[in-house]
Jmol script that loads the backbone (N, CA, C; Angstrom):
load data "model"
ATOM      1  N   ASP A   1      10.350  -7.877  15.315  1.00  0.00           N
ATOM      2  CA  ASP A   1       8.857  -8.391  15.177  1.00  0.00           C
ATOM      3  C   ASP A   1       8.962  -9.463  14.754  1.00  0.00           C
ATOM      4  N   GLU A   2       8.320 -10.516  15.795  1.00  0.00           N
ATOM      5  CA  GLU A   2       8.466 -12.013  15.093  1.00  0.00           C
ATOM      6  C   GLU A   2       7.145 -12.414  14.495  1.00  0.00           C
ATOM      7  N   ARG A   3       6.182 -11.484  14.541  1.00  0.00           N
ATOM      8  CA  ARG A   3       4.864 -11.569  13.586  1.00  0.00           C
ATOM      9  C   ARG A   3       4.991 -11.131  12.255  1.00  0.00           C
ATOM     10  N   GLN A   4       6.240 -10.409  12.096  1.00  0.00           N
ATOM     11  CA  GLN A   4       6.658  -9.918  10.447  1.00  0.00           C
ATOM     12  C   GLN A   4       7.582 -10.486   9.728  1.00  0.00           C
ATOM     13  N   THR A   5       7.575 -11.941  10.036  1.00  0.00           N
ATOM     14  CA  THR A   5       8.715 -12.730   9.032  1.00  0.00           C
ATOM     15  C   THR A   5       8.331 -12.924   7.689  1.00  0.00           C
ATOM     16  N   GLU A   6       7.010 -12.834   7.364  1.00  0.00           N
ATOM     17  CA  GLU A   6       6.505 -12.999   5.862  1.00  0.00           C
ATOM     18  C   GLU A   6       5.888 -11.737   5.681  1.00  0.00           C
ATOM     19  N   ASP A   7       5.040 -11.338   6.325  1.00  0.00           N
ATOM     20  CA  ASP A   7       4.351 -10.026   6.026  1.00  0.00           C
ATOM     21  C   ASP A   7       4.653  -9.115   7.000  1.00  0.00           C
ATOM     22  N   PHE A   8       3.743  -7.886   6.540  1.00  0.00           N
ATOM     23  CA  PHE A   8       4.171  -6.763   7.427  1.00  0.00           C
ATOM     24  C   PHE A   8       2.973  -6.473   8.464  1.00  0.00           C
ATOM     25  N   ILE A   9       3.091  -5.794   9.722  1.00  0.00           N
ATOM     26  CA  ILE A   9       1.894  -5.228  10.313  1.00  0.00           C
ATOM     27  C   ILE A   9       2.196  -3.822  10.284  1.00  0.00           C
ATOM     28  N   GLY A  10       1.100  -3.250   9.673  1.00  0.00           N
ATOM     29  CA  GLY A  10       1.047  -1.843   9.336  1.00  0.00           C
ATOM     30  C   GLY A  10       1.939  -1.445   8.098  1.00  0.00           C
ATOM     31  N   LEU A  11       1.855  -0.267   7.546  1.00  0.00           N
ATOM     32  CA  LEU A  11       2.489   0.227   6.392  1.00  0.00           C
ATOM     33  C   LEU A  11       3.652  -0.071   6.453  1.00  0.00           C
ATOM     34  N   ASN A  12       4.391  -0.458   5.563  1.00  0.00           N
ATOM     35  CA  ASN A  12       6.220  -0.854   5.659  1.00  0.00           C
ATOM     36  C   ASN A  12       6.415   0.809   5.259  1.00  0.00           C
ATOM     37  N   THR A  13       7.549   1.225   5.790  1.00  0.00           N
ATOM     38  CA  THR A  13       8.208   2.336   5.536  1.00  0.00           C
ATOM     39  C   THR A  13       8.806   2.745   4.024  1.00  0.00           C
ATOM     40  N   PRO A  14       9.428   1.900   2.977  1.00  0.00           N
ATOM     41  CA  PRO A  14       9.583   1.943   1.804  1.00  0.00           C
ATOM     42  C   PRO A  14       8.173   2.397   0.847  1.00  0.00           C
ATOM     43  N   MET A  15       6.952   1.814   1.365  1.00  0.00           N
ATOM     44  CA  MET A  15       5.865   1.895   0.722  1.00  0.00           C
ATOM     45  C   MET A  15       5.607   3.591   0.937  1.00  0.00           C
ATOM     46  N   ASN A  16       5.690   3.810   2.547  1.00  0.00           N
ATOM     47  CA  ASN A  16       5.315   5.318   3.109  1.00  0.00           C
ATOM     48  C   ASN A  16       6.250   5.982   2.100  1.00  0.00           C
ATOM     49  N   THR A  17       7.440   5.702   2.306  1.00  0.00           N
ATOM     50  CA  THR A  17       8.507   6.754   1.584  1.00  0.00           C
ATOM     51  C   THR A  17       8.421   7.065   0.014  1.00  0.00           C
ATOM     52  N   LEU A  18       7.793   6.151  -0.517  1.00  0.00           N
ATOM     53  CA  LEU A  18       7.657   5.934  -2.017  1.00  0.00           C
ATOM     54  C   LEU A  18       6.466   6.824  -2.024  1.00  0.00           C
ATOM     55  N   PHE A  19       5.442   6.785  -1.412  1.00  0.00           N
ATOM     56  CA  PHE A  19       4.488   7.840  -1.423  1.00  0.00           C
ATOM     57  C   PHE A  19       5.045   9.158  -1.155  1.00  0.00           C
ATOM     58  N   ILE A  20       5.135   9.703   0.009  1.00  0.00           N
ATOM     59  CA  ILE A  20       5.784  10.905   0.182  1.00  0.00           C
ATOM     60  C   ILE A  20       6.767  11.466  -0.992  1.00  0.00           C
ATOM     61  N   CYS A  21       7.886  10.513  -1.277  1.00  0.00           N
ATOM     62  CA  CYS A  21       8.472  11.329  -1.956  1.00  0.00           C
ATOM     63  C   CYS A  21       7.937  11.490  -3.433  1.00  0.00           C
ATOM     64  N   SER A  22       6.526  10.947  -3.890  1.00  0.00           N
ATOM     65  CA  SER A  22       6.038  11.335  -5.256  1.00  0.00           C
ATOM     66  C   SER A  22       5.278  12.408  -5.109  1.00  0.00           C
ATOM     67  N   LEU A  23       4.971  12.926  -3.530  1.00  0.00           N
ATOM     68  CA  LEU A  23       4.108  14.261  -3.945  1.00  0.00           C
ATOM     69  C   LEU A  23       4.865  15.334  -4.430  1.00  0.00           C
ATOM     70  N   PRO A  24       6.052  15.855  -4.562  1.00  0.00           N
ATOM     71  CA  PRO A  24       6.602  16.930  -5.266  1.00  0.00           C
ATOM     72  C   PRO A  24       6.423  16.722  -6.851  1.00  0.00           C
ATOM     73  N   PHE A  25       6.565  15.515  -7.209  1.00  0.00           N
ATOM     74  CA  PHE A  25       6.269  15.249  -8.710  1.00  0.00           C
ATOM     75  C   PHE A  25       4.567  15.409  -8.830  1.00  0.00           C
ATOM     76  N   ILE A  26       3.891  14.999  -7.898  1.00  0.00           N
ATOM     77  CA  ILE A  26       2.333  15.105  -8.106  1.00  0.00           C
ATOM     78  C   ILE A  26       2.046  16.620  -8.553  1.00  0.00           C
ATOM     79  N   ALA A  27       2.748  17.284  -7.248  1.00  0.00           N
ATOM     80  CA  ALA A  27       2.394  18.670  -7.276  1.00  0.00           C
ATOM     81  C   ALA A  27       2.903  19.520  -8.662  1.00  0.00           C
ATOM     82  N   ALA A  28       3.701  19.042  -9.078  1.00  0.00           N
ATOM     83  CA  ALA A  28       4.251  19.781 -10.443  1.00  0.00           C
ATOM     84  C   ALA A  28       3.066  19.764 -11.464  1.00  0.00           C
ATOM     85  N   ASP A  29       2.440  18.705 -11.372  1.00  0.00           N
ATOM     86  CA  ASP A  29       1.122  18.395 -12.598  1.00  0.00           C
ATOM     87  C   ASP A  29      -0.310  18.918 -11.900  1.00  0.00           C
ATOM     88  N   TYR A  30      -0.360  18.918 -10.543  1.00  0.00           N
ATOM     89  CA  TYR A  30      -1.584  19.198  -9.880  1.00  0.00           C
ATOM     90  C   TYR A  30      -1.181  19.824  -8.706  1.00  0.00           C
ATOM     91  N   PRO A  31      -0.836  21.042  -8.805  1.00  0.00           N
ATOM     92  CA  PRO A  31      -0.653  21.834  -7.505  1.00  0.00           C
ATOM     93  C   PRO A  31      -1.622  22.392  -6.864  1.00  0.00           C
ATOM     94  N   GLN A  32      -2.860  22.627  -7.372  1.00  0.00           N
ATOM     95  CA  GLN A  32      -4.264  22.725  -6.429  1.00  0.00           C
ATOM     96  C   GLN A  32      -4.780  21.515  -5.863  1.00  0.00           C
ATOM     97  N   VAL A  33      -4.283  20.360  -5.794  1.00  0.00           N
ATOM     98  CA  VAL A  33      -4.832  19.190  -5.288  1.00  0.00           C
ATOM     99  C   VAL A  33      -3.476  19.052  -4.111  1.00  0.00           C
ATOM    100  N   ILE A  34      -2.396  19.271  -4.330  1.00  0.00           N
ATOM    101  CA  ILE A  34      -1.172  19.065  -3.180  1.00  0.00           C
ATOM    102  C   ILE A  34      -1.151  20.249  -2.390  1.00  0.00           C
ATOM    103  N   GLY A  35      -1.538  21.477  -2.743  1.00  0.00           N
ATOM    104  CA  GLY A  35      -1.420  22.490  -2.152  1.00  0.00           C
ATOM    105  C   GLY A  35      -2.691  23.267  -1.270  1.00  0.00           C
ATOM    106  N   SER A  36      -3.378  21.855  -1.081  1.00  0.00           N
ATOM    107  CA  SER A  36      -4.486  22.038  -0.089  1.00  0.00           C
ATOM    108  C   SER A  36      -4.202  21.649   1.280  1.00  0.00           C
ATOM    109  N   THR A  37      -3.977  22.375   2.300  1.00  0.00           N
ATOM    110  CA  THR A  37      -3.608  22.369   3.607  1.00  0.00           C
ATOM    111  C   THR A  37      -4.624  20.988   4.229  1.00  0.00           C
ATOM    112  N   ILE A  38      -5.881  20.821   3.903  1.00  0.00           N
ATOM    113  CA  ILE A  38      -6.729  19.830   4.523  1.00  0.00           C
ATOM    114  C   ILE A  38      -6.058  18.850   3.834  1.00  0.00           C
ATOM    115  N   LEU A  39      -5.701  18.565   2.739  1.00  0.00           N
ATOM    116  CA  LEU A  39      -5.105  17.344   2.144  1.00  0.00           C
ATOM    117  C   LEU A  39      -3.957  17.089   2.709  1.00  0.00           C
ATOM    118  N   LEU A  40      -2.902  17.837   2.888  1.00  0.00           N
ATOM    119  CA  LEU A  40      -1.570  17.521   3.527  1.00  0.00           C
ATOM    120  C   LEU A  40      -1.829  17.088   4.904  1.00  0.00           C
ATOM    121  N   VAL A  41      -2.820  17.891   5.725  1.00  0.00           N
ATOM    122  CA  VAL A  41      -2.713  17.143   7.049  1.00  0.00           C
ATOM    123  C   VAL A  41      -3.652  15.889   6.939  1.00  0.00           C
ATOM    124  N   ALA A  42      -4.376  15.662   6.360  1.00  0.00           N
ATOM    125  CA  ALA A  42      -4.970  14.427   6.154  1.00  0.00           C
ATOM    126  C   ALA A  42      -4.124  13.302   5.938  1.00  0.00           C
ATOM    127  N   THR A  43      -3.239  13.605   5.021  1.00  0.00           N
ATOM    128  CA  THR A  43      -2.396  12.616   4.435  1.00  0.00           C
ATOM    129  C   THR A  43      -1.526  12.338   5.508  1.00  0.00           C
ATOM    130  N   THR A  44      -1.017  13.267   6.128  1.00  0.00           N
ATOM    131  CA  THR A  44      -0.169  13.142   7.280  1.00  0.00           C
ATOM    132  C   THR A  44      -0.797  12.093   8.502  1.00  0.00           C
ATOM    133  N   ALA A  45      -2.094  12.558   8.658  1.00  0.00           N
ATOM    134  CA  ALA A  45      -2.795  11.708  10.020  1.00  0.00           C
ATOM    135  C   ALA A  45      -2.856  10.086   9.193  1.00  0.00           C
ATOM    136  N   ILE A  46      -3.181  10.039   8.093  1.00  0.00           N
ATOM    137  CA  ILE A  46      -3.415   8.647   7.255  1.00  0.00           C
ATOM    138  C   ILE A  46      -2.551   7.865   7.431  1.00  0.00           C
ATOM    139  N   THR A  47      -1.484   8.415   6.707  1.00  0.00           N
ATOM    140  CA  THR A  47      -0.049   7.664   6.917  1.00  0.00           C
ATOM    141  C   THR A  47       0.514   7.220   8.012  1.00  0.00           C
ATOM    142  N   SER A  48       0.617   8.455   8.924  1.00  0.00           N
ATOM    143  CA  SER A  48       0.945   8.003  10.524  1.00  0.00           C
ATOM    144  C   SER A  48       0.226   6.887  11.175  1.00  0.00           C
ATOM    145  N   PHE A  49      -1.469   6.902  10.989  1.00  0.00           N
ATOM    146  CA  PHE A  49      -1.760   5.971  11.357  1.00  0.00           C
ATOM    147  C   PHE A  49      -1.704   4.586  10.559  1.00  0.00           C
ATOM    148  N   LEU A  50      -1.486   4.563   9.467  1.00  0.00           N
ATOM    149  CA  LEU A  50      -1.070   3.386   8.707  1.00  0.00           C
ATOM    150  C   LEU A  50       0.128   2.659   9.247  1.00  0.00           C
ATOM    151  N   LEU A  51       1.239   3.523   9.522  1.00  0.00           N
ATOM    152  CA  LEU A  51       2.452   3.425   9.807  1.00  0.00           C
ATOM    153  C   LEU A  51       2.503   2.538  11.203  1.00  0.00           C
ATOM    154  N   VAL A  52       1.643   2.605  12.306  1.00  0.00           N
ATOM    155  CA  VAL A  52       1.719   2.394  13.443  1.00  0.00           C
ATOM    156  C   VAL A  52       0.581   1.234  13.861  1.00  0.00           C
ATOM    157  N   SER A  53      -0.468   1.191  12.506  1.00  0.00           N
ATOM    158  CA  SER A  53      -1.591   0.149  12.435  1.00  0.00           C
ATOM    159  C   SER A  53      -1.447  -1.144  12.728  1.00  0.00           C
ATOM    160  N   GLU A  54      -2.218  -1.976  13.271  1.00  0.00           N
ATOM    161  CA  GLU A  54      -2.061  -3.214  13.342  1.00  0.00           C
ATOM    162  C   GLU A  54      -2.442  -4.180  12.213  1.00  0.00           C
ATOM    163  N   ILE A  55      -2.735  -3.434  10.809  1.00  0.00           N
ATOM    164  CA  ILE A  55      -3.293  -3.946   9.625  1.00  0.00           C
ATOM    165  C   ILE A  55      -2.167  -5.167   9.081  1.00  0.00           C
ATOM    166  N   LYS A  56      -2.436  -6.137   8.728  1.00  0.00           N
ATOM    167  CA  LYS A  56      -1.395  -7.025   8.246  1.00  0.00           C
ATOM    168  C   LYS A  56      -1.519  -6.541   6.570  1.00  0.00           C
ATOM    169  N   ILE A  57      -0.047  -6.365   6.041  1.00  0.00           N
ATOM    170  CA  ILE A  57      -0.179  -6.019   4.405  1.00  0.00           C
ATOM    171  C   ILE A  57       0.806  -6.983   3.984  1.00  0.00           C
ATOM    172  N   PHE A  58       0.683  -7.450   3.072  1.00  0.00           N
ATOM    173  CA  PHE A  58       1.635  -8.517   2.228  1.00  0.00           C
ATOM    174  C   PHE A  58       2.737  -8.022   1.912  1.00  0.00           C
ATOM    175  N   SER A  59       3.916  -8.945   1.952  1.00  0.00           N
ATOM    176  CA  SER A  59       5.295  -8.398   1.411  1.00  0.00           C
ATOM    177  C   SER A  59       5.355  -8.766   0.148  1.00  0.00           C
ATOM    178  N   LEU A  60       6.124  -7.919  -0.633  1.00  0.00           N
ATOM    179  CA  LEU A  60       6.737  -8.493  -1.812  1.00  0.00           C
ATOM    180  C   LEU A  60       7.879  -9.414  -2.261  1.00  0.00           C
ATOM    181  N   LYS A  61       8.228  -9.677  -1.232  1.00  0.00           N
ATOM    182  CA  LYS A  61       9.224 -10.760  -0.988  1.00  0.00           C
ATOM    183  C   LYS A  61       8.661 -12.085  -1.756  1.00  0.00           C
ATOM    184  N   PHE A  62       9.280 -12.729  -2.556  1.00  0.00           N
ATOM    185  CA  PHE A  62       9.117 -14.097  -3.239  1.00  0.00           C
ATOM    186  C   PHE A  62       9.959 -15.059  -2.970  1.00  0.00           C
ATOM    187  N   SER A  63       9.445 -16.309  -2.127  1.00  0.00           N
ATOM    188  CA  SER A  63      10.375 -17.383  -1.965  1.00  0.00           C
ATOM    189  C   SER A  63      10.315 -18.233  -3.093  1.00  0.00           C
ATOM    190  N   ASP A  64       9.426 -18.198  -4.137  1.00  0.00           N
ATOM    191  CA  ASP A  64       9.237 -18.913  -5.488  1.00  0.00           C
ATOM    192  C   ASP A  64       8.323 -17.749  -6.284  1.00  0.00           C
ATOM    193  N   LEU A  65       8.245 -18.406  -7.465  1.00  0.00           N
ATOM    194  CA  LEU A  65       7.462 -17.514  -8.492  1.00  0.00           C
ATOM    195  C   LEU A  65       5.820 -18.192  -8.745  1.00  0.00           C
ATOM    196  N   SER A  66       5.595 -19.475  -8.200  1.00  0.00           N
ATOM    197  CA  SER A  66       4.594 -19.899  -8.473  1.00  0.00           C
ATOM    198  C   SER A  66       3.297 -18.871  -8.282  1.00  0.00           C
ATOM    199  N   TRP A  67       2.118 -18.943  -9.181  1.00  0.00           N
ATOM    200  CA  TRP A  67       1.059 -18.692  -9.005  1.00  0.00           C
ATOM    201  C   TRP A  67       0.268 -18.516  -7.804  1.00  0.00           C
ATOM    202  N   ALA A  68      -0.120 -19.865  -7.535  1.00  0.00           N
ATOM    203  CA  ALA A  68      -0.673 -20.331  -6.335  1.00  0.00           C
ATOM    204  C   ALA A  68      -0.078 -19.359  -4.902  1.00  0.00           C
ATOM    205  N   LYS A  69       1.088 -19.784  -4.580  1.00  0.00           N
ATOM    206  CA  LYS A  69       1.635 -18.830  -3.455  1.00  0.00           C
ATOM    207  C   LYS A  69       1.705 -17.462  -3.755  1.00  0.00           C
ATOM    208  N   ASN A  70       1.660 -16.908  -4.780  1.00  0.00           N
ATOM    209  CA  ASN A  70       2.073 -15.409  -4.922  1.00  0.00           C
ATOM    210  C   ASN A  70       0.934 -14.776  -5.780  1.00  0.00           C
ATOM    211  N   LYS A  71      -0.358 -15.153  -5.833  1.00  0.00           N
ATOM    212  CA  LYS A  71      -1.254 -14.519  -6.713  1.00  0.00           C
ATOM    213  C   LYS A  71      -1.478 -13.320  -6.329  1.00  0.00           C
ATOM    214  N   ILE A  72      -1.736 -12.470  -4.907  1.00  0.00           N
ATOM    215  CA  ILE A  72      -1.950 -11.376  -4.470  1.00  0.00           C
ATOM    216  C   ILE A  72      -0.738 -10.410  -4.984  1.00  0.00           C
ATOM    217  N   LYS A  73       0.455 -11.134  -5.128  1.00  0.00           N
ATOM    218  CA  LYS A  73       1.580  -9.865  -5.245  1.00  0.00           C
ATOM    219  C   LYS A  73       1.568  -9.748  -6.985  1.00  0.00           C
ATOM    220  N   PHE A  74       1.247 -10.824  -7.575  1.00  0.00           N
ATOM    221  CA  PHE A  74       1.086 -10.766  -9.094  1.00  0.00           C
ATOM    222  C   PHE A  74       0.012  -9.776  -9.428  1.00  0.00           C
ATOM    223  N   ILE A  75      -1.085  -9.632  -8.813  1.00  0.00           N
ATOM    224  CA  ILE A  75      -2.174  -9.254  -9.269  1.00  0.00           C
ATOM    225  C   ILE A  75      -1.744  -7.287  -8.938  1.00  0.00           C
ATOM    226  N   PHE A  76      -1.116  -7.427  -7.235  1.00  0.00           N
ATOM    227  CA  PHE A  76      -0.772  -6.035  -7.065  1.00  0.00           C
ATOM    228  C   PHE A  76       0.250  -5.402  -8.478  1.00  0.00           C
ATOM    229  N   LEU A  77       1.435  -6.317  -8.581  1.00  0.00           N
ATOM    230  CA  LEU A  77       2.494  -5.857  -9.315  1.00  0.00           C
ATOM    231  C   LEU A  77       1.806  -5.381 -10.864  1.00  0.00           C
ATOM    232  N   ILE A  78       0.605  -6.293 -11.640  1.00  0.00           N
ATOM    233  CA  ILE A  78       0.301  -5.857 -12.575  1.00  0.00           C
ATOM    234  C   ILE A  78      -0.532  -4.623 -12.557  1.00  0.00           C
ATOM    235  N   LEU A  79      -1.591  -4.470 -11.756  1.00  0.00           N
ATOM    236  CA  LEU A  79      -2.585  -3.636 -11.545  1.00  0.00           C
ATOM    237  C   LEU A  79      -1.427  -1.848 -11.409  1.00  0.00           C
ATOM    238  N   SER A  80      -0.428  -2.427 -10.459  1.00  0.00           N
ATOM    239  CA  SER A  80       0.427  -1.086 -10.075  1.00  0.00           C
ATOM    240  C   SER A  80       1.107  -1.026 -11.458  1.00  0.00           C
ATOM    241  N   ALA A  81       1.534  -1.730 -12.318  1.00  0.00           N
ATOM    242  CA  ALA A  81       2.076  -1.408 -13.725  1.00  0.00           C
ATOM    243  C   ALA A  81       1.305  -0.472 -14.602  1.00  0.00           C
ATOM    244  N   ILE A  82       0.133  -1.077 -14.577  1.00  0.00           N
ATOM    245  CA  ILE A  82      -0.907  -0.266 -15.649  1.00  0.00           C
ATOM    246  C   ILE A  82      -1.401   1.203 -15.054  1.00  0.00           C
ATOM    247  N   LEU A  83      -1.451   1.107 -13.669  1.00  0.00           N
ATOM    248  CA  LEU A  83      -1.674   2.336 -13.128  1.00  0.00           C
ATOM    249  C   LEU A  83      -0.462   3.518 -13.449  1.00  0.00           C
ATOM    250  N   ILE A  84       0.911   2.858 -13.147  1.00  0.00           N
ATOM    251  CA  ILE A  84       1.933   3.718 -13.426  1.00  0.00           C
ATOM    252  C   ILE A  84       1.940   4.042 -14.892  1.00  0.00           C
ATOM    253  N   ALA A  85       2.090   3.135 -15.732  1.00  0.00           N
ATOM    254  CA  ALA A  85       1.805   3.606 -17.164  1.00  0.00           C
ATOM    255  C   ALA A  85       0.871   4.534 -17.604  1.00  0.00           C
ATOM    256  N   VAL A  86      -0.098   4.479 -17.148  1.00  0.00           N
ATOM    257  CA  VAL A  86      -1.196   5.230 -17.286  1.00  0.00           C
ATOM    258  C   VAL A  86      -1.289   6.617 -16.782  1.00  0.00           C
ATOM    259  N   LEU A  87      -1.078   6.775 -15.324  1.00  0.00           N
ATOM    260  CA  LEU A  87      -0.803   8.054 -14.898  1.00  0.00           C
ATOM    261  C   LEU A  87       0.228   8.426 -14.230  1.00  0.00           C
ATOM    262  N   GLN A  88       1.580   7.676 -14.569  1.00  0.00           N
ATOM    263  CA  GLN A  88       3.024   8.352 -14.276  1.00  0.00           C
ATOM    264  C   GLN A  88       2.323   8.254 -12.407  1.00  0.00           C
ATOM    265  N   PHE A  89       3.553   9.732 -12.101  1.00  0.00           N
ATOM    266  CA  PHE A  89       3.617   9.603 -10.778  1.00  0.00           C
ATOM    267  C   PHE A  89       2.246   9.972 -10.323  1.00  0.00           C
ATOM    268  N   ALA A  90       1.339  10.312 -10.571  1.00  0.00           N
ATOM    269  CA  ALA A  90       0.174  10.430  -9.966  1.00  0.00           C
ATOM    270  C   ALA A  90      -0.616   9.393  -9.477  1.00  0.00           C
ATOM    271  N   ALA A  91      -0.015   7.998 -10.341  1.00  0.00           N
ATOM    272  CA  ALA A  91      -0.531   6.783  -9.844  1.00  0.00           C
ATOM    273  C   ALA A  91       0.060   6.283  -8.375  1.00  0.00           C
ATOM    274  N   ILE A  92       0.854   6.943  -7.612  1.00  0.00           N
ATOM    275  CA  ILE A  92       1.704   6.187  -6.634  1.00  0.00           C
ATOM    276  C   ILE A  92       0.149   6.353  -5.773  1.00  0.00           C
ATOM    277  N   PRO A  93      -0.402   7.571  -5.313  1.00  0.00           N
ATOM    278  CA  PRO A  93      -1.425   7.440  -4.120  1.00  0.00           C
ATOM    279  C   PRO A  93      -2.412   6.100  -4.518  1.00  0.00           C
ATOM    280  N   PHE A  94      -2.541   5.996  -5.843  1.00  0.00           N
ATOM    281  CA  PHE A  94      -3.665   4.961  -5.960  1.00  0.00           C
ATOM    282  C   PHE A  94      -2.946   3.703  -5.666  1.00  0.00           C
ATOM    283  N   VAL A  95      -1.644   3.173  -5.948  1.00  0.00           N
ATOM    284  CA  VAL A  95      -1.170   2.057  -5.707  1.00  0.00           C
ATOM    285  C   VAL A  95      -0.990   2.082  -4.501  1.00  0.00           C
ATOM    286  N   LEU A  96      -0.836   2.870  -3.560  1.00  0.00           N
ATOM    287  CA  LEU A  96      -0.797   2.807  -2.057  1.00  0.00           C
ATOM    288  C   LEU A  96      -1.977   2.308  -1.501  1.00  0.00           C
ATOM    289  N   VAL A  97      -3.431   2.905  -2.195  1.00  0.00           N
ATOM    290  CA  VAL A  97      -4.304   2.656  -1.667  1.00  0.00           C
ATOM    291  C   VAL A  97      -4.731   1.195  -2.363  1.00  0.00           C
ATOM    292  N   LEU A  98      -4.255   0.776  -3.329  1.00  0.00           N
ATOM    293  CA  LEU A  98      -4.604  -0.632  -4.038  1.00  0.00           C
ATOM    294  C   LEU A  98      -3.706  -1.567  -2.886  1.00  0.00           C
ATOM    295  N   TYR A  99      -2.610  -1.453  -2.495  1.00  0.00           N
ATOM    296  CA  TYR A  99      -1.899  -2.040  -1.643  1.00  0.00           C
ATOM    297  C   TYR A  99      -2.437  -2.554  -0.357  1.00  0.00           C
ATOM    298  N   ILE A 100      -2.929  -1.562   0.176  1.00  0.00           N
ATOM    299  CA  ILE A 100      -3.919  -1.602   1.564  1.00  0.00           C
ATOM    300  C   ILE A 100      -5.056  -2.265   1.113  1.00  0.00           C
ATOM    301  N   THR A 101      -5.721  -2.009   0.357  1.00  0.00           N
ATOM    302  CA  THR A 101      -6.915  -2.467   0.009  1.00  0.00           C
ATOM    303  C   THR A 101      -6.771  -4.001  -0.219  1.00  0.00           C
ATOM    304  N   LEU A 102      -5.693  -4.173  -1.298  1.00  0.00           N
ATOM    305  CA  LEU A 102      -5.640  -5.974  -1.477  1.00  0.00           C
ATOM    306  C   LEU A 102      -5.240  -6.388  -0.361  1.00  0.00           C
ATOM    307  N   SER A 103      -4.237  -6.036   0.462  1.00  0.00           N
ATOM    308  CA  SER A 103      -3.892  -6.669   1.849  1.00  0.00           C
ATOM    309  C   SER A 103      -5.120  -7.128   3.041  1.00  0.00           C
ATOM    310  N   ILE A 104      -5.831  -6.222   2.959  1.00  0.00           N
ATOM    311  CA  ILE A 104      -7.164  -6.309   3.536  1.00  0.00           C
ATOM    312  C   ILE A 104      -8.036  -7.458   3.197  1.00  0.00           C
ATOM    313  N   VAL A 105      -8.479  -7.302   1.734  1.00  0.00           N
ATOM    314  CA  VAL A 105      -9.283  -8.270   1.417  1.00  0.00           C
ATOM    315  C   VAL A 105      -8.307  -9.839   1.089  1.00  0.00           C
ATOM    316  N   HIS A 106      -7.231  -9.672   1.111  1.00  0.00           N
ATOM    317  CA  HIS A 106      -6.356 -10.814   1.000  1.00  0.00           C
ATOM    318  C   HIS A 106      -6.515 -11.526   2.315  1.00  0.00           C
ATOM    319  N   PHE A 107      -6.280 -10.838   3.320  1.00  0.00           N
ATOM    320  CA  PHE A 107      -6.167 -11.401   4.734  1.00  0.00           C
ATOM    321  C   PHE A 107      -7.547 -11.573   5.218  1.00  0.00           C
ATOM    322  N   ARG A 108      -8.246 -10.959   4.790  1.00  0.00           N
ATOM    323  CA  ARG A 108      -9.625 -11.219   5.327  1.00  0.00           C
ATOM    324  C   ARG A 108     -10.135 -12.496   5.082  1.00  0.00           C
ATOM    325  N   GLY A 109      -9.730 -13.141   3.491  1.00  0.00           N
ATOM    326  CA  GLY A 109     -10.340 -13.902   2.928  1.00  0.00           C
ATOM    327  C   GLY A 109      -9.676 -15.178   3.416  1.00  0.00           C
ATOM    328  N   ILE A 110      -8.129 -15.127   3.797  1.00  0.00           N
ATOM    329  CA  ILE A 110      -7.197 -16.258   4.738  1.00  0.00           C
ATOM    330  C   ILE A 110      -7.917 -16.377   6.044  1.00  0.00           C
ATOM    331  N   ALA A 111      -8.104 -15.256   6.656  1.00  0.00           N
ATOM    332  CA  ALA A 111      -8.482 -15.531   8.102  1.00  0.00           C
ATOM    333  C   ALA A 111     -10.057 -16.237   8.203  1.00  0.00           C
ATOM    334  N   GLY A 112     -10.784 -15.727   7.362  1.00  0.00           N
ATOM    335  CA  GLY A 112     -12.270 -16.394   7.505  1.00  0.00           C
ATOM    336  C   GLY A 112     -12.947 -16.191   8.954  1.00  0.00           C
ATOM    337  N   SER A 113     -13.019 -16.702   9.694  1.00  0.00           N
ATOM    338  CA  SER A 113     -13.779 -16.509  10.835  1.00  0.00           C
ATOM    339  C   SER A 113     -12.873 -16.936  11.932  1.00  0.00           C
ATOM    340  N   ASP A 114     -11.669 -17.618  11.845  1.00  0.00           N
ATOM    341  CA  ASP A 114     -10.751 -17.743  12.654  1.00  0.00           C
ATOM    342  C   ASP A 114      -9.794 -16.582  13.104  1.00  0.00           C
ATOM    343  N   SER A 115      -9.686 -15.646  12.472  1.00  0.00           N
ATOM    344  CA  SER A 115      -8.595 -14.623  13.085  1.00  0.00           C
ATOM    345  C   SER A 115      -8.993 -12.968  12.517  1.00  0.00           C
ATOM    346  N   GLN A 116      -8.481 -12.014  12.713  1.00  0.00           N
ATOM    347  CA  GLN A 116      -8.993 -11.030  11.887  1.00  0.00           C
ATOM    348  C   GLN A 116      -7.935 -10.200  11.248  1.00  0.00           C
ATOM    349  N   VAL A 117      -8.196  -9.405  10.347  1.00  0.00           N
ATOM    350  CA  VAL A 117      -7.167  -8.506   9.824  1.00  0.00           C
ATOM    351  C   VAL A 117      -6.519  -7.594  10.817  1.00  0.00           C
ATOM    352  N   LEU A 118      -7.568  -7.004  11.235  1.00  0.00           N
ATOM    353  CA  LEU A 118      -7.190  -5.935  12.325  1.00  0.00           C
ATOM    354  C   LEU A 118      -7.239  -6.461  13.550  1.00  0.00           C
ATOM    355  N   LYS A 119      -5.713  -6.441  14.129  1.00  0.00           N
ATOM    356  CA  LYS A 119      -5.623  -7.178  15.458  1.00  0.00           C
ATOM    357  C   LYS A 119      -5.803  -6.123  16.874  1.00  0.00           C
TER     358      LYS A 119
END
end "model"
wireframe off; spacefill off
backbone 0.3
color backbone group
């Protein structure tokens, strides 16, 4: 897809895989949460939607390490590291929400009134 040379359209598969693979580790500490049928069905529906959605999501590819070009990536990595240090595996769902939220905010800021985050 030519629209995805620098960013992703929809949730990228590696991030979704990381999230799904974290669920058994989270279940070890929070069985009451992961054992919820409603939560598992909702998680399946939400991640399925995100994988095929037209939401623009920033890529973590770096062409250089300048702050100006990579501000959103550095902010995401720093906040993710803090979440993981504090919550360990339980941080992964929050990292996913952070990733999507920062992407929407980032592209909405870039788009202004000329284009849309959701196409």
